[in-house]
N, C-alpha and C positions, 0 to 999 in steps of 0.2 A: 509179725507174723507173716501166716503164708499168704500168696497169692493166688486162688482158685477158680477152676474154669468148672459152670451149672452148665450142664447141657441135660434141660430136661423141657422136654413141650409140652406140660399144664402152668400155662401160662400162674396161673395164683399158688403153686405150688413150686414156682420156679422164684416168683418172688418170696415167698416164705424162707425157702432156704438162704435166699438173696441178703434180704433181712437180718434171720436171726448169726450167721456165717460175718456181718457187716460187726453188727453188735459187738461181738465177740473180741472185735479188731480185725478181722482178715478183711483181703481185699477179694474183690469177686468182680467175674464176668461173666454176664446169663447168654447164651445163648438155647434156640427152642430147635436146632433139628442136628442130625448125626454128618451133613455135610458142612454143616459151619460150625463144629464143635470142630470136626479135624485137621478144617484151613485154621481156625485161632491157636489152636495147639500148637501149629507148627508155625504158625508168625511170631506165640510170644510164648514166654518162660513161665510158667506154670509150677506149682507145687507139688496140687493135688487138680485129677478130676471127679466131680462129684458127676455121675451121668446117668442116667435112662436106658433100659436098654429098647424097649419099644417105643420109636420114636423117627419123626420121617424121615427117609427119604434109607440114605445108612442109620442099618438098628446100632446102640450102643456096642455091640460082641464088633461088630466090620468097623467101629472105628479105634477100640481098644486093640484089633488086628494090628493095626496101621500106625500105632502108635508108640513110643518111643519106650523100652522096656522097663525104662530109670523113670519112668512118669508115674506117677502112682496114682491109682484109679478106684473107686470104690461105686459099686452100682447100686442105684436108689429105683426100685424099682415093683412094678406088680405081678411079675415071675415068677409063682412061689415055687415051681418044679425043681424037683434035687436036680431034673438034669439039667434045666437052666444053669442055678448054678453053676453047678458042675463044671459046666463049658466055659462061666466067665473068671469062675479060678483057676482053670487049665490055660488060662488065655496071661493068666498075671496079675488078676484082677487082687486088689490089693484085702476088701472089703465086701460085701456083698450083704444089702440092707432092703428089705421089704415093705410097702406099703401095706398100712398106712404102719406109720413109727413117730416115736417118741421124739421129740426135735432134741430133747437134754441127750437120752441115747446116739443122735444121730450124732450129735458136734463129740461127744465122746469117740465114738468112734473115727471124728474126722480125727482129733486129736492123737488120740492111739497111733496111726498112719501115720501124723509128719511126726511122733516122735521115732515111732518105727524109721525111717527112713530119714530121722534127723533133719526135715525140711521142715523144721519151725524154731523159734526161739525157744530157748528154756527159764526167761528170765520175766516174769513180770510187774510193773513197779507199780503202787498206787500211793501216791505221796509222798511220802517218808519211807514207806516200807517195801521193798523187794524181797521176788519171793524168786526161788530159785526148782521149779519142779523137779527134777532131775539129781540133784545135789540133797534136799528135802529138807531144805534151809532159808533162813527169813532173819532180814536183819534191819533194821531201823537206824537210818544214817549212817547207815555203813556199822554200823556193829550187831554182831551175830544175837538173835532172841531166843531163848529156850522156850518151845512149844509143846504142848501133852499131844500124842501120837493124834487124839480125835481133836484138840482143835489145828494141828497140823492139818487132819483130812477135811474137816470142816476149811475153815482158810481155802486149799485148793480147791473146792466144790467149785466157792466164792466164785472163785480167781480164772480158774474155768470158762463159768458161765456167768463173766463180768456181763455188765448193763442186763443181766434176764433176772426180771423177780421169780424167788424158787421160792416156794410155797415152804412152813415148815414141815408138813410132810411130806416135800422132795426132800428138804436137805437132812430127814433123818433116813429115809430111802439110801440118797448117796452117800450119806456120808456116815452113816452107824449101822452095821446089819440088819436082815431082813429080820432075825430073831430079835435086836435089842426093846425089853418092855418096857422102859422108860417112856413118858409124853413129852406129847414137844416140848412144854418149860426148860427143858436137859440144850431144846439146841438158844432162845432166848438165853441161859445164864454162858453159854459157850459163847454167842458173840459179844455180850458185855464182858467180857473177856479178851477176845479179837480187841475188838476196839478201843481197850485201856494199853496194852501190849503194845498195842504195833500202830498205834494214834490213829484210827481209821477211825476215829468216831465222825469227819467229815461225808468218809468212802463207802460205809459202810450202812446202809439207807432202812431206815423202816416201810416195810409195805401195809398199810392199816390194816387189817385184821384179816392176812396175808401171810407171809413171812418177810423177807429184807430182799437185798439187791448191794453186791458190792458195785461198786461206782467206777469208770476209770478218769470220768472229769465228773466231777461232784458237783451239781448246782449251785455250792455253798449253803453257811449257816447249819444247825447242829443238828446232829438226828438223832430224831424222837427217842 
């Protein structure tokens, strides 16, 4: 996975970003001001920088102007004015996310930037199952397994948000279209199929009265 620098002066938000990025498999380093962000970015080889604009010392815009153009940057900021967004994009920022935000949306935007800049692995393995998100292919013990488009879409959402508990409603939102008229029972049915087809009984965990979580390292025992 990717090595990501988090530059955010609000300690609770910095920690939230760190925890969720690590949960889905990324390595992170955290700083709380612009000067520290610039110094660390110049010392280490990061795949992506998540950076606030309003920070003590150097602003995020000032830091971005001094970073190599090839280093991807996503601004995460409370500054919502169009002028601020345009300034960030003119400096070469790869994305611009305004606070408050849904953490799953942020993770998806991180994944999109990493894919676009080829800074992320395209393969993920859970037990005997290997997923290639570029080829949109799935194998079990090296043997290709055919999934329906909807089964694959659900699997990819679970995989990209691995180790995070996702409600049935959120899975419907992310893996099905917004105009889907079916109920959450269809999520349960597709989960059962994925567990059976891909031998993921020990990896796709049921979160009681909530939804599901795809675990990279299962605790053990059979999933309810």
